[in-house]
DRENBATOR-771088 format. One line per field, with one value per residue (C-alpha): residue in three letters; x, z, y. Coordinates in nm, 3 decimals, padded with zeros to 5 digits, always signed. Layout:
N
residu: c(ala, ...) .
east: c(X, ...) .
up: c(Z, ...) .
north: c(Y, ...) .
This chain:
304
residu: c(met, ala, ala, glu, ala, val, arg, arg, pro, arg, pro, lys, gly, gly, gly, ala, val, pro, phe, arg, ala, leu, leu, trp, arg, phe, pro, trp, leu, arg, pro, val, leu, leu, leu, thr, pro, pro, met, ala, trp, phe, val, leu, val, tyr, phe, ala, ser, leu, val, leu, leu, leu, ile, thr, ala, phe, trp, ser, ile, asp, pro, phe, thr, thr, gln, ile, val, gln, val, trp, asn, thr, asn, asn, phe, arg, ile, ile, leu, thr, glu, pro, thr, tyr, arg, ala, ile, ile, gly, arg, thr, val, gly, leu, ala, ala, leu, val, thr, val, thr, asp, ala, ala, leu, ala, phe, pro, phe, ala, tyr, tyr, met, ala, lys, val, ala, ser, arg, arg, thr, gln, thr, leu, leu, phe, ala, ala, ile, leu, leu, pro, leu, trp, ala, ser, tyr, leu, ala, arg, val, tyr, ala, trp, ile, leu, ile, leu, asn, his, ser, gly, val, leu, asn, trp, ser, leu, gln, ser, ile, gly, leu, pro, ala, ala, asn, ile, gly, tyr, thr, asn, thr, ala, met, trp, val, val, phe, ser, tyr, ile, trp, leu, pro, phe, met, ile, ile, pro, thr, tyr, ala, ala, leu, glu, arg, val, pro, asp, ser, leu, leu, glu, ala, ala, ala, asp, leu, gly, ala, arg, arg, trp, arg, thr, leu, arg, asp, val, val, leu, pro, leu, ala, ile, pro, gly, val, val, ala, gly, ser, ile, phe, thr, phe, ser, leu, thr, leu, gly, asp, tyr, ile, thr, pro, ile, leu, val, gly, gly, ala, asp, ser, thr, phe, ile, gly, asn, val, val, tyr, ser, asn, ile, gly, ile, ala, asn, asn, val, pro, phe, ala, ala, ala, leu, ala, ile, val, pro, val, val, ile, met, ala, ala, tyr, leu, leu, ile, ala, lys, arg, leu, gly, ala, phe, glu, ala, leu) .
east: c(-09.234, -08.971, -09.034, -08.987, -08.660, -08.543, -08.639, -08.476, -08.185, -07.831, -07.667, -07.422, -07.059, -07.142, -06.893, -06.609, -06.705, -06.585, -06.260, -06.201, -06.280, -06.025, -05.760, -05.850, -05.818, -05.489, -05.285, -04.993, -05.213, -05.210, -04.830, -04.825, -05.085, -04.903, -04.556, -04.641, -04.680, -04.352, -04.158, -04.295, -04.193, -03.846, -03.794, -03.918, -03.689, -03.385, -03.394, -03.500, -03.193, -02.968, -03.114, -03.068, -02.710, -02.640, -02.792, -02.602, -02.274, -02.305, -02.338, -02.058, -01.994, -01.914, -01.567, -01.652, -02.002, -01.978, -02.326, -02.425, -02.440, -02.702, -02.527, -02.452, -02.084, -01.842, -01.569, -01.612, -01.560, -01.268, -01.096, -01.156, -01.014, -00.717, -00.594, -00.337, -00.451, -00.806, -00.693, -00.466, -00.751, -00.981, -00.709, -00.631, -00.997, -01.066, -00.736, -00.784, -01.146, -01.029, -00.750, -00.993, -01.231, -00.958, -00.833, -01.179, -01.248, -00.925, -01.008, -01.378, -01.364, -01.187, -01.384, -01.716, -01.617, -01.542, -01.877, -02.076, -01.910, -01.703, -01.835, -02.113, -02.439, -02.320, -01.992, -02.180, -02.391, -02.082, -01.910, -02.219, -02.226, -01.857, -01.929, -02.242, -02.150, -01.903, -02.180, -02.378, -02.100, -02.075, -01.878, -01.681, -01.609, -01.451, -01.245, -01.121, -01.031, -00.806, -00.653, -00.547, -00.392, -00.213, -00.092, +00.272, +00.231, -00.036, -00.067, +00.093, +00.415, +00.438, +00.394, +00.659, +00.910, +00.850, +00.976, +01.272, +01.127, +01.118, +00.797, +00.564, +00.461, +00.170, -00.062, -00.217, -00.111, -00.284, -00.179, -00.374, -00.680, -00.645, -00.635, -00.930, -01.147, -01.072, -01.178, -01.491, -01.637, -01.528, -01.870, -02.036, -01.814, -01.841, -02.222, -02.290, -01.997, -02.131, -02.478, -02.332, -02.119, -02.406, -02.605, -02.331, -02.472, -02.262, -02.339, -02.119, -01.825, -01.884, -01.907, -01.580, -01.412, -01.552, -01.409, -01.065, -01.041, -00.816, -00.936, -00.763, -00.902, -01.250, -01.216, -01.096, -01.330, -01.646, -01.663, -01.511, -01.730, -02.043, -01.919, -01.812, -02.160, -02.156, -01.804, -01.901, -02.216, -02.004, -01.763, -02.049, -02.075, -01.704, -01.618, -01.907, -01.878, -01.505, -01.557, -01.804, -01.644, -01.497, -01.486, -01.210, -00.969, -01.013, -00.959, -00.709, -00.545, -00.266, -00.203, -00.193, -00.504, -00.776, -01.071, -01.337, -01.581, -01.344, -01.317, -01.696, -01.745, -01.491, -01.642, -01.990, -01.894, -01.574, -01.530, -01.905, -01.861, -02.166, -02.147, -01.793, -01.889, -02.181, -01.954, -01.704, -01.984, -02.092, -01.757, -01.833, -02.188, -02.052, -01.793, -02.055, -02.292, -02.020, -01.934, -02.296, -02.326, -02.021, -02.155, -02.489, -02.316, -02.136, -02.468, -02.408, -02.769, -02.885, -02.663, -02.793) .
up: c(-08.410, -08.663, -08.867, -08.556, -08.486, -08.839, -08.819, -08.476, -08.510, -08.446, -08.127, -08.160, -08.199, -08.368, -08.644, -08.402, -08.370, -08.719, -08.661, -08.331, -08.498, -08.765, -08.501, -08.329, -08.653, -08.749, -08.429, -08.628, -08.752, -08.416, -08.395, -08.764, -08.713, -08.407, -08.565, -08.916, -08.847, -08.651, -08.883, -09.189, -09.042, -08.956, -09.302, -09.466, -09.266, -09.276, -09.640, -09.749, -09.577, -09.743, -10.085, -10.029, -09.917, -10.231, -10.456, -10.287, -10.332, -10.711, -10.689, -10.658, -10.506, -10.679, -10.559, -10.586, -10.436, -10.222, -10.344, -10.426, -10.801, -10.869, -11.174, -11.173, -11.180, -11.015, -10.921, -10.547, -10.579, -10.815, -10.559, -10.281, -10.487, -10.637, -10.362, -10.139, -09.838, -09.842, -09.919, -09.614, -09.396, -09.512, -09.459, -09.110, -09.012, -09.140, -09.009, -08.658, -08.653, -08.746, -08.485, -08.212, -08.313, -08.294, -07.961, -07.806, -07.935, -07.778, -07.446, -07.443, -07.521, -07.205, -06.994, -07.143, -07.119, -06.749, -06.695, -06.890, -06.788, -06.472, -06.254, -06.001, -06.024, -05.765, -05.949, -06.278, -06.127, -06.006, -06.342, -06.527, -06.299, -06.373, -06.747, -06.748, -06.493, -06.724, -06.985, -06.740, -06.739, -07.007, -07.320, -07.285, -06.917, -07.003, -07.284, -07.063, -06.792, -07.042, -07.143, -06.780, -06.785, -07.120, -07.163, -07.113, -06.746, -06.682, -06.453, -06.695, -06.747, -06.376, -06.275, -06.519, -06.419, -06.048, -06.086, -06.302, -06.646, -06.938, -07.005, -07.260, -07.417, -07.612, -07.549, -07.857, -08.092, -08.286, -08.007, -07.758, -07.984, -08.007, -07.627, -07.571, -07.843, -07.716, -07.365, -07.464, -07.696, -07.497, -07.328, -07.670, -07.751, -07.417, -07.400, -07.740, -07.684, -07.342, -07.488, -07.751, -07.499, -07.256, -07.524, -07.567, -07.397, -07.111, -07.242, -07.545, -07.323, -07.111, -07.423, -07.555, -07.221, -07.218, -07.566, -07.443, -07.585, -07.393, -07.288, -07.572, -07.832, -07.682, -07.695, -08.055, -08.201, -07.991, -07.820, -08.081, -08.377, -08.165, -08.026, -08.360, -08.435, -08.101, -08.161, -08.510, -08.368, -08.118, -08.393, -08.576, -08.284, -08.224, -08.593, -08.685, -08.375, -08.432, -08.804, -08.748, -08.447, -08.476, -08.115, -07.984, -08.271, -08.187, -07.811, -07.797, -08.140, -08.274, -08.598, -08.800, -08.641, -08.865, -08.927, -09.197, -08.955, -08.890, -09.262, -09.303, -09.006, -09.132, -09.481, -09.345, -09.092, -09.196, -09.569, -09.638, -09.900, -09.831, -10.157, -10.083, -09.723, -09.852, -10.094, -09.819, -09.580, -09.830, -09.785, -09.432, -09.544, -09.824, -09.594, -09.331, -09.594, -09.706, -09.343, -09.258, -09.555, -09.432, -09.074, -09.194, -09.366, -09.038, -08.847, -08.647, -08.663, -08.488, -08.192, -08.150) .
north: c(+05.940, +05.839, +06.154, +06.370, +06.196, +06.267, +06.633, +06.675, +06.925, +06.805, +06.922, +07.208, +07.110, +06.782, +06.859, +06.791, +06.426, +06.321, +06.514, +06.334, +06.006, +06.092, +06.160, +05.833, +05.635, +05.801, +05.869, +06.010, +06.295, +06.476, +06.532, +06.620, +06.893, +07.024, +07.031, +07.143, +07.522, +07.568, +07.336, +07.514, +07.849, +07.717, +07.570, +07.888, +08.117, +07.886, +07.792, +08.140, +08.284, +08.024, +08.098, +08.472, +08.407, +08.208, +08.474, +08.758, +08.570, +08.613, +08.990, +09.245, +09.586, +09.911, +10.019, +10.391, +10.407, +10.087, +10.001, +09.645, +09.579, +09.312, +09.169, +08.798, +08.704, +08.460, +08.710, +08.652, +08.276, +08.329, +08.552, +08.298, +08.011, +08.193, +08.427, +08.249, +08.453, +08.320, +07.966, +07.984, +08.112, +07.833, +07.573, +07.708, +07.704, +07.353, +07.217, +07.353, +07.235, +06.884, +06.895, +07.004, +06.724, +06.458, +06.594, +06.595, +06.244, +06.117, +06.285, +06.204, +05.831, +05.707, +05.953, +05.839, +05.472, +05.508, +05.680, +05.422, +05.095, +05.144, +05.426, +05.379, +05.573, +05.824, +05.878, +05.912, +06.190, +06.374, +06.339, +06.461, +06.765, +06.827, +06.812, +07.027, +07.293, +07.474, +07.503, +07.717, +07.977, +08.240, +08.153, +08.477, +08.410, +08.074, +08.227, +08.510, +08.258, +08.080, +08.413, +08.462, +08.115, +08.127, +08.486, +08.578, +08.671, +08.410, +08.113, +07.865, +08.058, +08.146, +07.781, +07.658, +07.925, +07.862, +07.503, +07.601, +07.527, +07.775, +07.964, +07.808, +08.142, +07.996, +08.288, +08.453, +08.173, +07.897, +07.659, +07.869, +07.855, +07.476, +07.444, +07.678, +07.524, +07.172, +07.270, +07.460, +07.194, +06.885, +06.834, +06.819, +06.519, +06.342, +06.326, +06.155, +05.920, +05.826, +05.766, +05.531, +05.340, +05.304, +05.121, +04.860, +04.545, +04.410, +04.063, +04.131, +04.219, +03.910, +03.692, +03.835, +03.760, +03.406, +03.349, +03.450, +03.801, +04.035, +04.380, +04.565, +04.328, +04.355, +04.731, +04.724, +04.462, +04.505, +04.845, +05.072, +04.965, +05.018, +05.352, +05.504, +05.652, +05.835, +05.970, +06.087, +06.248, +06.440, +06.539, +06.712, +06.954, +07.007, +07.044, +07.275, +07.493, +07.544, +07.600, +07.882, +08.052, +08.400, +08.522, +08.296, +08.380, +08.750, +08.709, +08.422, +08.405, +08.619, +08.804, +08.481, +08.328, +08.466, +08.233, +08.233, +08.394, +08.685, +08.762, +08.741, +08.974, +09.230, +09.232, +09.293, +09.560, +09.736, +09.671, +09.677, +09.405, +09.191, +08.986, +08.872, +08.793, +08.585, +08.398, +08.319, +08.216, +07.950, +07.772, +07.636, +07.554, +07.335, +07.178, +07.094, +06.953, +06.710, +06.634, +06.555, +06.320, +06.128, +06.129, +05.994, +05.702, +05.624, +05.616, +05.934, +06.053, +05.735, +05.823, +06.178) .
């Protein structure tokens, strides 16, 4: 009887039992197996494109045939670092991105604080709808709406002149770009800031009040240090999105409103100088890498 039991064939599919037991013993193995193929594909495509971008930046273009010469040199980077025009474009792009980030942080913090600590649940729902509804509209539709407001015969100038004030005339200027960028990216600053403020325990605010701290001191010494990671997390979005944009400068900016993205686009399409475009495209990549390192030190990734 024992010999028959030994010779009895195993049921089909028995090999799956050890695998299931392995998944039961190591629960973390299931998400790893599920996420490894898409993450591997993402890493391969993303990093392969960055490596190709870096390699292309060290090539040049033949001025007569407009063909890419695959000979390593640093002429593209030398032009970017020495030509005043490109230094001005980089400075304008980074400066306006920083200004938009500071503006959105100043606007988002009181708004997010009211949502997290003052508003009722019903009011929070209405405010969330007000924040998210513009994101459902097309990016171009929002930009064109601001063009109608800011241009020389737009709503802003008409409103100022109707009450006896001089026209602002900020259409197609860097000021117009600052206003449009600040409006478009504001929701990306409000949401992380709100998430950080919501995690601030009310008991800390009550303890500060019991110890005699006034509201401004409680805000400065208790709320702000705990909300900084959320603000920095939002700044990653506002700074990077402004840094890489090239549509708004074309539609809203003027002759002196060229961004890095506009130069990259013109060198790929019109000038057909792909190596120089690749070299210039590395500039925002390097800037964002340094920015992310600083943001990580400030705890921004924990607030995302």
